N, C-alpha and C positions, 0 to 999 in steps of 0.2 A: 548491414542487416536492416530490413524494413519490417516494421511492426505496428500493431494497434495495441494500445493499452487502455483498459477500461477500469475506472475506479469509482464505484458507487458505495463506498463504505461509510460516507458521511452525508449530511444534508446537502453539502456542496460537492458534487462529484465531478469527474472530468474524463474527457476522451483525449487521447494523444496519439498522433500518427507520425511515424518517421518513414518517409518514402521519397523517392526521386531526389535524394540529397537535400531534402527540406524537412522541416518539422511543422506540424499543424496541431493546434489544441483548441478545445472547447470546454467551457465550464457548464456543468449540468446542475440546475436547481432541482434537487431530488426530493420527491415526496411520493406518497402511495400512488397517486394517479399517474405521476410521471414515470414510475417504474414500469408500468404497462406500456409506455410509449418509448422505452429505451431503444428498441430496434429501429423505430422510425427516426429517432434523433440521430442514431449512427448513420442511417442511410441518407438523411438530409445533409449531415455533415460531410459525407463523402461526395455527394452531388455538388454541394457548395464549394468544396475545395478541389473538385475535379479529380478525385481519387477513385481507385478501383481495388477491390479485394485481391485481384490478381497481382497488384503491386506489392503485396505483403508476403512474408514468409512465416511470421509468428504473431501470436496474440498473447498478451500478458493480462491477467485479471486479478484484481485485489480480492483476496479471500477474507479480509477483515482484520481486526474485529470491526463491528459496526452494525448498521441498520439491517435487520433481518430480511425485509422484503427487497431492499436494494442489493444485498449480497446474493440472494437467491436468484433474482432476475438477471443480474449481470453475469453470474456464473453460467446460468442456463443459456443465455445468448452467446457468450464466448464459446461455450462448448458446441452450440449449434453452428456458428460460423466456422469454427475449427474443422468440424466434420464435413460440412458442405463444401468448403473451399480447400480442404486438405492442408490446413495450416497447423504448425506445431503450437500447442497450447501450454502455457506455463502459469502457475499460480504464485502469488507473492502475498505477504502480509505487511501491515503497516509497521510492526515492530522491526522487522528486518530491513524494510525500505528506509526507515529512519536512520539506520546505521550504515547505509551503503557507502558513504564517503569516508568511513573510518576503517576500512579493511586494512589489516596489518598495522594498525596505528597504536593500539593500547593493549594491555594484558587482557582486559575484558571490558565490555560495554553493557550498560543497563539501559534498556529501551522501555519507555513508559507511555501508556495511554490512560486517559481518564474517561470512564464510561459509566453512565448512570450513577454519578456521584461516588464512584469507587475508583481506586488506582489499581492498575494491572501492570506487571513488570515481566519482561523477558530478558534473560541474560545471554550474551554472546561472547565467545572467545575472540581473540584477535583476528581469526580467519572467518569470523561471522558465522561459525557453527553454533547452534543453540546449545547451551549447557544445562538448561532446565525448561520445563514446561511453563506456560503462562501462569503467573502466580498473582493472586489478589494480595495486596499489601497496604497496610495503613500508613498514612503520612508520617506519623510519629516514628514508625519503624524505619522508614526511608531516611529520615533525619538522623536517627540514631546509628544505623548500620552502614549507610551508603553515602554519607555526607561528602567524602573525599574521592569517590569513584566517578568515572566519566559517565554522565547520564545524558540521554537524548530524548527530546520530544518533538513531534511535528509542529511546525509553526501554525498550521491551520487549526490545531487543537489547543494551542497555548492558552486561549481565553478560558478554557474549562478548568485549568489548574489554579490552585490557590496562590496568593501572593507569596506566602511562605515558601512554597515549593519553587516558585519562579526565581527566588533569590538564593537558591542552593549553590554551593560551590560546585564547579566543574559541570554545570548544566549547559548544554548546547541546544538551542532551538533551531531546528533544521528545516530548510525548504525541501519539500519532496520533489525530486526530479525524475520524470519518467525515463529519461535516458540512462539513469543509473541502473535500471532494470536489466539492460543488456549486460552490464558488467556482472551483476549478480547471477544472471543465467549462465554466462560463460564460465563462471567459477563453480557451477553446479549447485547453487544454493537455492534455486527455485523448485517448487513442486511440479512434477510432470506426470507421474503415474496416477496420483489420487488428488484431484483438484476439488476440495470441498470447503465450505465456509468455516471460518473461525468465529464461533460465537462465544460471548462472555456472559456469565450469569450476573 
């Protein structure tokens, strides 16, 4: 399966391509001015790596949570490429992506992000089906109710969590791997019909 993955959910975004039995990646320093240049960055990346959109069959795009303008631009561009090149488009979110390696591993998993000084949680069963909506939660409540449950956070966001949170039992800090998106998609866990941003208040 050959694909392009676009993640502009944080200040440091990324492009990832799997094609020709190889993988290619690029880090994107994302800000308001760069969001307008995202399509140019993608085209330059393809030229530099001698890639073609005809080499791809799918596009994955991060729906959030994260930066409003980054999510809006990346979703619009992913949809545009998908339509113009007749590629399947799938949406994923950071909560689910963080849990990808734990499919069928535990009874349930709690995935956390910290955004604008608030903690948000999404709960997944062992097959990574979401068991509740994104929920804002206080650190004290996490310590009190979920101390012994499996918890995951993305490594790239770890610096935003408190020291107290980072020393919790059963907390795993995970590297986000674009290749895990293929597994999530094959298991029917990615959004296909309605690809829209996941915003947090």
